[in-house]
N, CA, C and O atoms as a DFTB+ gen file, in Angstrom:
744 C
 N C O
     1  1     -20.320      14.589      38.676
     2  2     -21.326      15.633      38.742
     3  2     -21.575      15.963      40.211
     4  3     -21.712      15.068      41.045
     5  1     -21.631      17.237      40.510
     6  2     -21.867      17.665      41.895
     7  2     -23.348      17.931      42.085
     8  3     -24.129      17.932      41.133
     9  1     -23.711      18.156      43.331
    10  2     -25.123      18.390      43.658
    11  2     -25.602      19.733      43.121
    12  3     -26.804      19.913      42.922
    13  1     -24.687      20.693      42.877
    14  2     -25.075      22.021      42.396
    15  2     -25.344      22.069      40.889
    16  3     -26.023      22.976      40.406
    17  1     -24.792      21.058      40.121
    18  2     -24.982      21.061      38.671
    19  2     -26.395      20.603      38.321
    20  3     -26.943      19.716      38.975
    21  1     -26.980      21.205      37.294
    22  2     -28.315      20.760      36.890
    23  2     -28.239      19.368      36.294
    24  3     -27.268      19.033      35.614
    25  1     -29.225      18.578      36.535
    26  2     -29.269      17.206      36.051
    27  2     -29.909      17.168      34.669
    28  3     -31.004      17.696      34.477
    29  1     -29.235      16.550      33.710
    30  2     -29.747      16.433      32.349
    31  2     -30.335      15.040      32.185
    32  3     -29.634      14.048      32.387
    33  1     -31.578      14.951      31.833
    34  2     -32.150      13.616      31.613
    35  2     -31.525      12.978      30.372
    36  3     -31.571      13.543      29.280
    37  1     -30.950      11.810      30.556
    38  2     -30.276      11.107      29.468
    39  2     -31.249      10.732      28.362
    40  3     -30.855      10.590      27.204
    41  1     -32.527      10.571      28.717
    42  2     -33.527      10.208      27.703
    43  2     -33.635      11.286      26.627
    44  3     -33.886      10.977      25.462
    45  1     -33.451      12.526      27.005
    46  2     -33.518      13.624      26.045
    47  2     -32.400      13.487      25.014
    48  3     -32.600      13.726      23.823
    49  1     -31.231      13.100      25.491
    50  2     -30.102      12.914      24.569
    51  2     -30.261      11.641      23.749
    52  3     -29.957      11.624      22.557
    53  1     -30.737      10.577      24.389
    54  2     -30.903       9.300      23.681
    55  2     -31.951       9.383      22.570
    56  3     -31.960       8.550      21.664
    57  1     -32.811      10.358      22.634
    58  2     -33.798      10.542      21.561
    59  2     -33.105      10.896      20.246
    60  3     -33.703      10.791      19.175
    61  1     -31.846      11.313      20.331
    62  2     -31.077      11.704      19.141
    63  2     -30.151      10.590      18.650
    64  3     -29.215      10.849      17.894
    65  1     -30.410       9.347      19.079
    66  2     -29.546       8.218      18.710
    67  2     -29.356       8.072      17.210
    68  3     -28.225       7.959      16.739
    69  1     -30.436       8.074      16.459
    70  2     -30.341       7.887      15.001
    71  2     -29.562       9.028      14.352
    72  3     -28.771       8.804      13.436
    73  1     -29.785      10.236      14.824
    74  2     -29.072      11.381      14.270
    75  2     -27.570      11.265      14.558
    76  3     -26.746      11.548      13.688
    77  1     -27.215      10.846      15.785
    78  2     -25.808      10.662      16.153
    79  2     -25.188       9.574      15.285
    80  3     -24.072       9.737      14.792
    81  1     -25.894       8.478      15.094
    82  2     -25.386       7.377      14.263
    83  2     -25.150       7.856      12.832
    84  3     -24.113       7.555      12.241
    85  1     -26.099       8.593      12.276
    86  2     -25.958       9.088      10.902
    87  2     -24.786      10.061      10.785
    88  3     -24.040      10.017       9.807
    89  1     -24.621      10.926      11.761
    90  2     -23.509      11.872      11.740
    91  2     -22.176      11.131      11.845
    92  3     -21.225      11.451      11.132
    93  1     -22.112      10.157      12.723
    94  2     -20.875       9.381      12.887
    95  2     -20.510       8.683      11.580
    96  3     -19.343       8.671      11.189
    97  1     -21.484       8.110      10.914
    98  2     -21.207       7.410       9.655
    99  2     -20.810       8.368       8.542
   100  3     -20.060       8.000       7.637
   101  1     -21.308       9.584       8.608
   102  2     -20.938      10.539       7.557
   103  2     -19.535      11.108       7.784
   104  3     -18.878      11.525       6.830
   105  1     -19.072      11.128       9.031
   106  2     -17.759      11.714       9.330
   107  2     -16.634      10.689       9.403
   108  3     -15.474      11.029       9.170
   109  1     -16.954       9.457       9.719
   110  2     -15.924       8.438       9.922
   111  2     -15.500       7.816       8.597
   112  3     -16.228       7.854       7.605
   113  1     -14.290       7.238       8.613
   114  2     -13.730       6.631       7.413
   115  2     -14.449       5.342       7.031
   116  3     -14.592       5.048       5.845
   117  1     -14.898       4.576       8.005
   118  2     -15.608       3.334       7.708
   119  2     -16.650       3.059       8.789
   120  3     -16.738       3.781       9.782
   121  1     -17.424       2.022       8.585
   122  2     -18.534       1.707       9.492
   123  2     -18.020       1.365      10.889
   124  3     -18.619       1.771      11.885
   125  1     -16.919       0.626      10.971
   126  2     -16.384       0.254      12.286
   127  2     -15.928       1.479      13.068
   128  3     -16.190       1.591      14.266
   129  1     -15.249       2.391      12.390
   130  2     -14.820       3.612      13.060
   131  2     -16.044       4.437      13.483
   132  3     -16.048       5.039      14.557
   133  1     -17.073       4.461      12.641
   134  2     -18.295       5.198      12.979
   135  2     -18.933       4.626      14.243
   136  3     -19.372       5.378      15.113
   137  1     -18.986       3.304      14.344
   138  2     -19.541       2.673      15.547
   139  2     -18.723       3.037      16.784
   140  3     -19.282       3.325      17.843
   141  1     -17.400       3.021      16.645
   142  2     -16.536       3.370      17.774
   143  2     -16.762       4.816      18.215
   144  3     -16.893       5.092      19.407
   145  1     -16.809       5.736      17.253
   146  2     -16.997       7.149      17.578
   147  2     -18.366       7.370      18.217
   148  3     -18.501       8.160      19.151
   149  1     -19.363       6.678      17.717
   150  2     -20.706       6.799      18.307
   151  2     -20.687       6.343      19.770
   152  3     -21.240       7.012      20.643
   153  1     -20.047       5.204      20.026
   154  2     -19.970       4.708      21.401
   155  2     -19.183       5.671      22.298
   156  3     -19.557       5.903      23.448
   157  1     -18.095       6.225      21.762
   158  2     -17.304       7.178      22.541
   159  2     -18.120       8.429      22.857
   160  3     -17.985       9.019      23.929
   161  1     -18.968       8.823      21.909
   162  2     -19.829       9.996      22.131
   163  2     -20.776       9.730      23.293
   164  3     -20.939      10.582      24.166
   165  1     -21.397       8.564      23.314
   166  2     -22.327       8.243      24.398
   167  2     -21.596       8.088      25.722
   168  3     -22.134       8.445      26.771
   169  1     -20.372       7.558      25.689
   170  2     -19.588       7.434      26.910
   171  2     -19.236       8.823      27.450
   172  3     -19.348       9.070      28.651
   173  1     -18.813       9.724      26.568
   174  2     -18.504      11.100      26.988
   175  2     -19.754      11.777      27.540
   176  3     -19.677      12.541      28.502
   177  1     -20.902      11.496      26.934
   178  2     -22.166      12.073      27.391
   179  2     -22.511      11.577      28.793
   180  3     -22.978      12.346      29.633
   181  1     -22.279      10.294      29.041
   182  2     -22.579       9.729      30.357
   183  2     -21.638      10.286      31.424
   184  3     -22.054      10.520      32.559
   185  1     -20.373      10.497      31.063
   186  2     -19.390      10.999      32.029
   187  2     -19.568      12.486      32.311
   188  3     -19.449      12.933      33.452
   189  1     -19.852      13.243      31.258
   190  2     -19.957      14.700      31.397
   191  2     -21.193      15.192      30.651
   192  3     -21.071      15.739      29.555
   193  1     -22.362      15.009      31.216
   194  2     -23.580      15.442      30.523
   195  2     -23.622      16.967      30.396
   196  3     -23.062      17.690      31.220
   197  1     -24.293      17.434      29.351
   198  2     -24.369      18.887      29.160
   199  2     -25.229      19.529      30.239
   200  3     -26.169      18.922      30.751
   201  1     -24.893      20.748      30.565
   202  2     -25.690      21.475      31.547
   203  2     -26.911      22.102      30.901
   204  3     -27.958      22.232      31.536
   205  1     -26.780      22.487      29.652
   206  2     -27.872      23.164      28.945
   207  2     -28.354      22.254      27.827
   208  3     -27.570      21.861      26.963
   209  1     -29.619      21.923      27.836
   210  2     -30.170      21.035      26.819
   211  2     -31.018      21.789      25.803
   212  3     -31.898      21.201      25.174
   213  1     -30.767      23.065      25.639
   214  2     -31.574      23.821      24.680
   215  2     -31.295      23.340      23.257
   216  3     -32.153      23.466      22.383
   217  1     -30.098      22.787      23.017
   218  2     -29.757      22.300      21.685
   219  2     -28.944      21.001      21.814
   220  3     -27.718      21.023      21.698
   221  1     -29.628      19.867      22.055
   222  2     -28.902      18.611      22.263
   223  2     -28.107      18.172      21.032
   224  3     -27.016      17.618      21.167
   225  1     -28.643      18.414      19.836
   226  2     -27.911      18.005      18.626
   227  2     -26.609      18.785      18.474
   228  3     -25.588      18.223      18.077
   229  1     -26.645      20.050      18.783
   230  2     -25.429      20.864      18.683
   231  2     -24.380      20.337      19.652
   232  3     -23.209      20.212      19.292
   233  1     -24.786      20.029      20.868
   234  2     -23.839      19.532      21.863
   235  2     -23.292      18.166      21.457
   236  3     -22.081      17.947      21.479
   237  1     -24.190      17.245      21.086
   238  2     -23.756      15.907      20.664
   239  2     -22.868      15.982      19.418
   240  3     -21.871      15.267      19.315
   241  1     -23.237      16.848      18.478
   242  2     -22.439      17.003      17.264
   243  2     -21.042      17.514      17.560
   244  3     -20.073      17.058      16.952
   245  1     -20.926      18.449      18.481
   246  2     -19.617      18.977      18.858
   247  2     -18.763      17.887      19.485
   248  3     -17.587      17.746      19.151
   249  1     -19.347      17.120      20.387
   250  2     -18.617      16.022      21.030
   251  2     -18.145      15.026      19.974
   252  3     -16.982      14.623      19.972
   253  1     -19.038      14.632      19.086
   254  2     -18.715      13.641      18.069
   255  2     -17.628      14.164      17.122
   256  3     -16.674      13.445      16.826
   257  1     -17.761      15.385      16.652
   258  2     -16.751      15.956      15.739
   259  2     -15.378      16.044      16.410
   260  3     -14.354      15.760      15.789
   261  1     -15.373      16.439      17.675
   262  2     -14.101      16.500      18.393
   263  2     -13.458      15.120      18.514
   264  3     -12.240      14.989      18.387
   265  1     -14.264      14.100      18.756
   266  2     -13.732      12.738      18.844
   267  2     -13.175      12.276      17.491
   268  3     -12.128      11.630      17.445
   269  1     -13.860      12.599      16.404
   270  2     -13.367      12.231      15.070
   271  2     -12.044      12.941      14.791
   272  3     -11.093      12.321      14.313
   273  1     -11.981      14.240      15.088
   274  2     -10.738      14.999      14.870
   275  2      -9.593      14.441      15.707
   276  3      -8.477      14.278      15.214
   277  1      -9.871      14.152      16.963
   278  2      -8.846      13.614      17.852
   279  2      -8.358      12.259      17.328
   280  3      -7.161      11.972      17.345
   281  1      -9.281      11.447      16.871
   282  2      -8.902      10.142      16.311
   283  2      -8.066      10.286      15.058
   284  3      -7.106       9.537      14.877
   285  1      -8.401      11.228      14.181
   286  2      -7.640      11.443      12.948
   287  2      -6.226      11.931      13.270
   288  3      -5.255      11.498      12.650
   289  1      -6.121      12.839      14.248
   290  2      -4.789      13.320      14.641
   291  2      -3.953      12.171      15.192
   292  3      -2.776      12.029      14.858
   293  1      -4.568      11.360      16.031
   294  2      -3.851      10.217      16.608
   295  2      -3.428       9.226      15.539
   296  3      -2.322       8.689      15.584
   297  1      -4.305       8.985      14.580
   298  2      -3.989       8.074      13.475
   299  2      -2.843       8.628      12.642
   300  3      -1.957       7.879      12.231
   301  1      -2.850       9.917      12.391
   302  2      -1.772      10.541      11.626
   303  2      -0.437      10.427      12.350
   304  3       0.584      10.114      11.737
   305  1      -0.449      10.681      13.644
   306  2       0.787      10.558      14.425
   307  2       1.278       9.114      14.447
   308  3       2.479       8.860      14.361
   309  1       0.351       8.177      14.562
   310  2       0.725       6.758      14.560
   311  2       1.372       6.383      13.235
   312  3       2.390       5.692      13.216
   313  1       0.788       6.834      12.121
   314  2       1.334       6.541      10.798
   315  2       2.749       7.094      10.645
   316  3       3.625       6.426      10.095
   317  1       2.968       8.311      11.131
   318  2       4.297       8.927      11.047
   319  2       5.301       8.117      11.862
   320  3       6.414       7.858      11.402
   321  1       4.908       7.716      13.078
   322  2       5.812       6.909      13.915
   323  2       6.137       5.584      13.253
   324  3       7.293       5.160      13.254
   325  1       5.132       4.921      12.685
   326  2       5.365       3.634      12.038
   327  2       6.262       3.777      10.819
   328  3       7.136       2.942      10.586
   329  1       6.048       4.836      10.036
   330  2       6.894       5.059       8.859
   331  2       8.339       5.309       9.285
   332  3       9.268       4.791       8.664
   333  1       8.532       6.093      10.331
   334  2       9.879       6.381      10.804
   335  2      10.551       5.102      11.321
   336  3      11.739       4.879      11.090
   337  1       9.790       4.282      12.008
   338  2      10.350       3.045      12.554
   339  2      10.637       2.029      11.456
   340  3      11.622       1.295      11.538
   341  1       9.801       1.978      10.441
   342  2       9.983       0.980       9.384
   343  2      10.965       1.439       8.326
   344  3      11.428       0.620       7.531
   345  1      11.298       2.720       8.288
   346  2      12.203       3.235       7.254
   347  2      13.553       2.540       7.301
   348  3      14.089       2.149       6.264
   349  1      14.106       2.384       8.495
   350  2      15.412       1.746       8.607
   351  2      15.347       0.273       8.228
   352  3      16.328      -0.275       7.725
   353  1      14.225      -0.367       8.457
   354  2      14.083      -1.770       8.124
   355  2      13.998      -1.991       6.621
   356  3      14.430      -3.031       6.124
   357  1      13.445      -1.025       5.888
   358  2      13.232      -1.219       4.469
   359  2      14.479      -0.976       3.629
   360  3      14.494      -1.332       2.451
   361  1      15.513      -0.387       4.190
   362  2      16.733      -0.105       3.453
   363  2      17.553      -1.382       3.310
   364  3      17.941      -1.981       4.313
   365  1      17.823      -1.810       2.066
   366  2      18.623      -3.030       1.896
   367  2      20.084      -2.771       2.262
   368  3      20.560      -1.636       2.226
   369  1      20.770      -3.838       2.609
   370  2      22.184      -3.706       2.961
   371  2      22.989      -3.423       1.699
   372  3      22.501      -3.602       0.584
   373  1      24.220      -2.983       1.888
   374  2      25.099      -2.711       0.744
   375  2      25.326      -3.989      -0.052
   376  3      25.363      -3.950      -1.282
   377  1      25.476      -5.102       0.619
   378  2      25.688      -6.375      -0.069
   379  2      24.476      -6.737      -0.931
   380  3      24.629      -7.240      -2.044
   381  1      23.280      -6.482      -0.415
   382  2      22.072      -6.765      -1.199
   383  2      21.971      -5.856      -2.415
   384  3      21.572      -6.296      -3.494
   385  1      22.333      -4.584      -2.240
   386  2      22.281      -3.657      -3.374
   387  2      23.310      -4.035      -4.439
   388  3      23.023      -3.950      -5.633
   389  1      24.501      -4.450      -4.019
   390  2      25.528      -4.884      -4.968
   391  2      25.039      -6.122      -5.713
   392  3      25.189      -6.216      -6.932
   393  1      24.459      -7.065      -4.989
   394  2      23.951      -8.288      -5.615
   395  2      22.848      -7.965      -6.617
   396  3      22.808      -8.543      -7.703
   397  1      21.962      -7.058      -6.263
   398  2      20.871      -6.678      -7.156
   399  2      21.412      -5.987      -8.417
   400  3      20.954      -6.260      -9.526
   401  1      22.380      -5.100      -8.237
   402  2      22.973      -4.400      -9.383
   403  2      23.699      -5.377     -10.295
   404  3      23.614      -5.265     -11.518
   405  1      24.412      -6.333      -9.713
   406  2      25.106      -7.351     -10.494
   407  2      24.108      -8.196     -11.293
   408  3      24.342      -8.503     -12.462
   409  1      23.011      -8.564     -10.661
   410  2      21.981      -9.343     -11.350
   411  2      21.381      -8.532     -12.498
   412  3      21.186      -9.055     -13.596
   413  1      21.088      -7.257     -12.244
   414  2      20.539      -6.412     -13.314
   415  2      21.523      -6.301     -14.475
   416  3      21.120      -6.355     -15.637
   417  1      22.808      -6.146     -14.169
   418  2      23.813      -6.045     -15.225
   419  2      23.843      -7.321     -16.046
   420  3      23.915      -7.266     -17.274
   421  1      23.788      -8.467     -15.386
   422  2      23.811      -9.747     -16.101
   423  2      22.568      -9.925     -16.974
   424  3      22.650     -10.446     -18.086
   425  1      21.422      -9.488     -16.460
   426  2      20.198      -9.590     -17.252
   427  2      20.278      -8.678     -18.475
   428  3      19.908      -9.086     -19.576
   429  1      20.752      -7.460     -18.292
   430  2      20.894      -6.535     -19.426
   431  2      21.861      -7.101     -20.446
   432  3      21.590      -7.055     -21.646
   433  1      22.993      -7.638     -19.988
   434  2      23.954      -8.258     -20.915
   435  2      23.314      -9.400     -21.686
   436  3      23.519      -9.536     -22.892
   437  1      22.536     -10.222     -20.986
   438  2      21.870     -11.349     -21.650
   439  2      20.841     -10.853     -22.664
   440  3      20.713     -11.435     -23.741
   441  1      20.113      -9.797     -22.341
   442  2      19.127      -9.243     -23.283
   443  2      19.842      -8.689     -24.505
   444  3      19.414      -8.929     -25.633
   445  1      20.924      -7.954     -24.296
   446  2      21.654      -7.371     -25.422
   447  2      22.301      -8.435     -26.297
   448  3      22.557      -8.190     -27.476
   449  1      22.569      -9.613     -25.740
   450  2      23.164     -10.708     -26.509
   451  2      22.124     -11.486     -27.318
   452  3      22.492     -12.313     -28.152
   453  1      20.847     -11.239     -27.089
   454  2      19.798     -11.925     -27.859
   455  2      19.902     -11.540     -29.329
   456  3      20.346     -10.445     -29.675
   457  1      19.485     -12.458     -30.177
   458  2      19.451     -12.143     -31.609
   459  2      18.159     -11.390     -31.919
   460  3      17.171     -11.470     -31.189
   461  1      18.207     -10.660     -33.024
   462  2      16.991      -9.968     -33.481
   463  2      16.053     -11.018     -34.043
   464  3      16.551     -12.007     -34.581
   465  1      14.808     -10.894     -33.968
   466  2      13.973      -9.795     -33.521
   467  2      13.617      -9.878     -32.036
   468  3      12.855      -9.055     -31.528
   469  1      14.184     -10.896     -31.331
   470  2      13.832     -11.098     -29.926
   471  2      14.329      -9.956     -29.044
   472  3      13.630      -9.516     -28.131
   473  1      15.546      -9.479     -29.325
   474  2      16.109      -8.388     -28.531
   475  2      15.207      -7.157     -28.592
   476  3      14.906      -6.557     -27.561
   477  1      14.777      -6.781     -29.792
   478  2      13.926      -5.593     -29.951
   479  2      12.599      -5.763     -29.207
   480  3      12.118      -4.828     -28.568
   481  1      12.016      -6.952     -29.293
   482  2      10.729      -7.199     -28.631
   483  2      10.878      -7.133     -27.110
   484  3      10.045      -6.531     -26.433
   485  1      11.934      -7.747     -26.569
   486  2      12.165      -7.742     -25.119
   487  2      12.470      -6.326     -24.636
   488  3      11.931      -5.893     -23.618
   489  1      13.322      -5.603     -25.349
   490  2      13.655      -4.234     -24.952
   491  2      12.413      -3.347     -24.958
   492  3      12.180      -2.588     -24.018
   493  1      11.623      -3.447     -26.017
   494  2      10.419      -2.607     -26.097
   495  2       9.438      -2.957     -24.979
   496  3       8.855      -2.068     -24.358
   497  1       9.258      -4.245     -24.729
   498  2       8.260      -4.675     -23.748
   499  2       8.677      -4.361     -22.316
   500  3       7.887      -3.810     -21.549
   501  1       9.915      -4.706     -21.946
   502  2      10.304      -4.624     -20.540
   503  2      11.162      -3.413     -20.183
   504  3      11.186      -2.991     -19.026
   505  1      11.858      -2.856     -21.155
   506  2      12.684      -1.689     -20.838
   507  2      11.974      -0.396     -21.220
   508  3      12.207       0.642     -20.601
   509  1      11.120      -0.448     -22.223
   510  2      10.335       0.726     -22.610
   511  2       8.914       0.647     -22.063
   512  3       8.148       1.604     -22.174
   513  1       8.559      -0.506     -21.467
   514  2       7.245      -0.720     -20.858
   515  2       6.103      -0.530     -21.861
   516  3       5.054       0.025     -21.533
   517  1       6.328      -0.995     -23.069
   518  2       5.307      -0.880     -24.113
   519  2       4.455      -2.153     -24.144
   520  3       4.990      -3.251     -23.993
   521  1       3.160      -2.023     -24.333
   522  2       2.313      -3.212     -24.460
   523  2       2.527      -3.854     -25.845
   524  3       2.957      -3.181     -26.782
   525  1       2.231      -5.135     -25.963
   526  2       2.433      -5.823     -27.242
   527  2       1.737      -5.144     -28.429
   528  3       2.284      -5.135     -29.531
   529  1       0.559      -4.583     -28.229
   530  2      -0.143      -3.910     -29.339
   531  2       0.666      -2.733     -29.882
   532  3       0.746      -2.534     -31.094
   533  1       1.254      -1.968     -28.992
   534  2       2.050      -0.812     -29.415
   535  2       3.320      -1.268     -30.130
   536  3       3.716      -0.677     -31.135
   537  1       3.955      -2.315     -29.613
   538  2       5.156      -2.856     -30.262
   539  2       4.801      -3.320     -31.668
   540  3       5.518      -3.033     -32.627
   541  1       3.690      -4.038     -31.780
   542  2       3.259      -4.541     -33.087
   543  2       3.009      -3.386     -34.054
   544  3       3.401      -3.444     -35.219
   545  1       2.364      -2.353     -33.566
   546  2       2.079      -1.201     -34.434
   547  2       3.369      -0.552     -34.907
   548  3       3.498      -0.217     -36.085
   549  1       4.323      -0.371     -34.008
   550  2       5.590       0.279     -34.366
   551  2       6.436      -0.571     -35.306
   552  3       7.097      -0.053     -36.207
   553  1       6.405      -1.887     -35.083
   554  2       7.207      -2.775     -35.937
   555  2       6.482      -3.168     -37.215
   556  3       7.097      -3.694     -38.142
   557  1       5.187      -2.918     -37.268
   558  2       4.405      -3.272     -38.449
   559  2       4.200      -4.767     -38.599
   560  3       4.182      -5.292     -39.712
   561  1       4.047      -5.451     -37.472
   562  2       3.810      -6.900     -37.487
   563  2       2.570      -7.197     -36.660
   564  3       2.139      -6.360     -35.867
   565  1       1.985      -8.395     -36.839
   566  2       0.811      -8.751     -36.023
   567  2       1.155      -8.855     -34.530
   568  3       2.295      -9.134     -34.159
   569  1       0.154      -8.625     -33.693
   570  2       0.336      -8.690     -32.238
   571  2       0.805     -10.070     -31.810
   572  3       1.660     -10.182     -30.931
   573  1       0.265     -11.120     -32.410
   574  2       0.671     -12.480     -32.039
   575  2       2.140     -12.720     -32.342
   576  3       2.807     -13.461     -31.619
   577  1       2.646     -12.112     -33.386
   578  2       4.070     -12.238     -33.716
   579  2       4.910     -11.623     -32.599
   580  3       5.922     -12.192     -32.189
   581  1       4.487     -10.466     -32.113
   582  2       5.202      -9.808     -31.008
   583  2       5.148     -10.685     -29.772
   584  3       6.163     -10.871     -29.100
   585  1       3.989     -11.220     -29.465
   586  2       3.870     -12.081     -28.277
   587  2       4.772     -13.310     -28.395
   588  3       5.394     -13.725     -27.417
   589  1       4.838     -13.879     -29.578
   590  2       5.702     -15.042     -29.804
   591  2       7.165     -14.657     -29.633
   592  3       7.934     -15.389     -29.010
   593  1       7.551     -13.507     -30.186
   594  2       8.943     -13.048     -30.046
   595  2       9.298     -12.813     -28.576
   596  3      10.397     -13.150     -28.136
   597  1       8.379     -12.244     -27.835
   598  2       8.625     -12.013     -26.402
   599  2       8.758     -13.345     -25.675
   600  3       9.661     -13.527     -24.859
   601  1       7.859     -14.269     -25.972
   602  2       7.887     -15.572     -25.313
   603  2       9.183     -16.311     -25.629
   604  3       9.812     -16.870     -24.731
   605  1       9.584     -16.318     -26.891
   606  2      10.826     -16.999     -27.277
   607  2      12.059     -16.274     -26.728
   608  3      13.037     -16.913     -26.340
   609  1      12.009     -14.956     -26.697
   610  2      13.120     -14.198     -26.141
   611  2      13.292     -14.483     -24.656
   612  3      14.414     -14.644     -24.175
   613  1      12.183     -14.545     -23.933
   614  2      12.247     -14.864     -22.500
   615  2      12.774     -16.278     -22.274
   616  3      13.538     -16.520     -21.340
   617  1      12.362     -17.211     -23.135
   618  2      12.846     -18.591     -23.013
   619  2      14.355     -18.639     -23.243
   620  3      15.067     -19.341     -22.524
   621  1      14.843     -17.905     -24.229
   622  2      16.282     -17.866     -24.494
   623  2      17.034     -17.238     -23.316
   624  3      18.106     -17.710     -22.939
   625  1      16.471     -16.181     -22.740
   626  2      17.084     -15.557     -21.561
   627  2      17.139     -16.540     -20.393
   628  3      18.153     -16.642     -19.702
   629  1      16.048     -17.256     -20.185
   630  2      15.984     -18.220     -19.094
   631  2      17.058     -19.289     -19.258
   632  3      17.729     -19.657     -18.294
   633  1      17.216     -19.791     -20.497
   634  2      18.225     -20.828     -20.754
   635  2      19.621     -20.275     -20.468
   636  3      20.428     -20.926     -19.805
   637  1      19.900     -19.075     -20.971
   638  2      21.230     -18.483     -20.779
   639  2      21.515     -18.226     -19.299
   640  3      22.586     -18.575     -18.802
   641  1      20.572     -17.628     -18.607
   642  2      20.796     -17.298     -17.195
   643  2      20.835     -18.555     -16.332
   644  3      21.560     -18.612     -15.339
   645  1      20.056     -19.555     -16.715
   646  2      20.084     -20.814     -15.981
   647  2      21.446     -21.480     -16.147
   648  3      21.983     -22.036     -15.190
   649  1      22.002     -21.428     -17.343
   650  2      23.322     -22.015     -17.567
   651  2      24.388     -21.255     -16.775
   652  3      25.335     -21.855     -16.266
   653  1      24.231     -19.947     -16.677
   654  2      25.184     -19.119     -15.938
   655  2      25.158     -19.418     -14.445
   656  3      26.203     -19.487     -13.798
   657  1      23.950     -19.597     -13.903
   658  2      23.799     -19.773     -12.458
   659  2      23.568     -21.212     -12.040
   660  3      23.706     -21.549     -10.865
   661  1      23.222     -22.052     -12.983
   662  2      22.899     -23.430     -12.645
   663  2      21.536     -23.514     -11.995
   664  3      21.154     -22.614     -11.247
   665  1      20.809     -24.556     -12.260
   666  2      19.500     -24.710     -11.635
   667  2      18.461     -25.184     -12.617
   668  3      18.779     -25.662     -13.706
   669  1      17.223     -25.047     -12.218
   670  2      16.114     -25.577     -13.005
   671  2      15.473     -24.538     -13.914
   672  3      14.472     -24.838     -14.565
   673  1      16.012     -23.342     -13.978
   674  2      15.471     -22.320     -14.869
   675  2      14.299     -21.555     -14.290
   676  3      13.803     -20.620     -14.919
   677  1      13.850     -21.930     -13.113
   678  2      12.687     -21.252     -12.532
   679  2      13.074     -20.297     -11.407
   680  3      12.350     -19.346     -11.116
   681  1      14.207     -20.552     -10.782
   682  2      14.549     -19.761      -9.600
   683  2      15.921     -19.113      -9.698
   684  3      16.498     -18.757      -8.670
   685  1      16.455     -18.950     -10.883
   686  2      17.802     -18.385     -11.004
   687  2      17.891     -16.997     -10.392
   688  3      18.917     -16.656      -9.804
   689  1      16.848     -16.187     -10.513
   690  2      16.888     -14.821      -9.990
   691  2      17.059     -14.792      -8.495
   692  3      17.885     -14.038      -7.981
   693  1      16.294     -15.597      -7.785
   694  2      16.413     -15.587      -6.329
   695  2      17.716     -16.231      -5.890
   696  3      18.314     -15.803      -4.902
   697  1      18.167     -17.258      -6.611
   698  2      19.427     -17.906      -6.261
   699  2      20.611     -16.983      -6.455
   700  3      21.468     -16.871      -5.578
   701  1      20.662     -16.315      -7.609
   702  2      21.834     -15.479      -7.875
   703  2      21.891     -14.316      -6.893
   704  3      22.983     -13.926      -6.479
   705  1      20.758     -13.755      -6.511
   706  2      20.768     -12.628      -5.576
   707  2      21.253     -13.088      -4.210
   708  3      22.039     -12.390      -3.570
   709  1      20.794     -14.260      -3.748
   710  2      21.223     -14.754      -2.437
   711  2      22.698     -15.096      -2.442
   712  3      23.411     -14.763      -1.496
   713  1      23.179     -15.769      -3.511
   714  2      24.575     -16.155      -3.528
   715  2      25.487     -14.949      -3.630
   716  3      26.543     -14.927      -2.997
   717  1      25.109     -13.941      -4.411
   718  2      25.917     -12.717      -4.525
   719  2      25.922     -11.957      -3.200
   720  3      26.946     -11.389      -2.821
   721  1      24.808     -11.939      -2.503
   722  2      24.756     -11.242      -1.210
   723  2      25.673     -11.936      -0.214
   724  3      26.349     -11.273       0.573
   725  1      25.701     -13.279      -0.240
   726  2      26.595     -14.017       0.670
   727  2      28.055     -13.757       0.335
   728  3      28.889     -13.601       1.226
   729  1      28.360     -13.712      -0.981
   730  2      29.753     -13.474      -1.401
   731  2      30.196     -12.073      -0.989
   732  3      31.348     -11.882      -0.600
   733  1      29.301     -11.098      -1.067
   734  2      29.669      -9.711      -0.801
   735  2      29.718      -9.378       0.689
   736  3      30.369      -8.412       1.086
   737  1      29.034     -10.173       1.516
   738  2      29.022      -9.850       2.950
   739  2      30.299     -10.353       3.604
   740  3      30.858     -11.357       3.161
   741  1      30.782      -9.668       4.666
   742  2      32.039     -10.025       5.335
   743  2      31.957     -11.320       6.098
   744  3      32.940     -11.740       6.708
């Protein structure tokens, strides 16, 4: 501030503290962001006080809204940069995709090899994404019967896939994917 600029008493602006806080909380995404924007508003006020105090709320509101907008733009740009940077990291390798496809094929083959009524229950539940109540209604059987068929079908799948991959029946999925990825990589 130069000697020629009119001096604005900060007390006049500070009288609007509660109003600034309420405005910040209404415009910000959360309480922490509101506190930050409020502090930035007071910092901007201290660095560049208004020359005309005929409407302190209008001036403070403009400063605060501009800070919120600037923060939102910066946040949007940051999100775009992070998405662009993480996009390449999220793409699985060709070996991983081959291993995953092979595992899916083996699971589908194992499901199709199940005897009825387990095959129908597993297909409806996991391939058609139907809840047990809907399966029961369509098949005309009690819900508990469907749940039992699903449970027994899953147990049969676990036994078959465990025998195929070897192991304790709890981790065959992660084991087969890792071993297939190693086999497929150069």
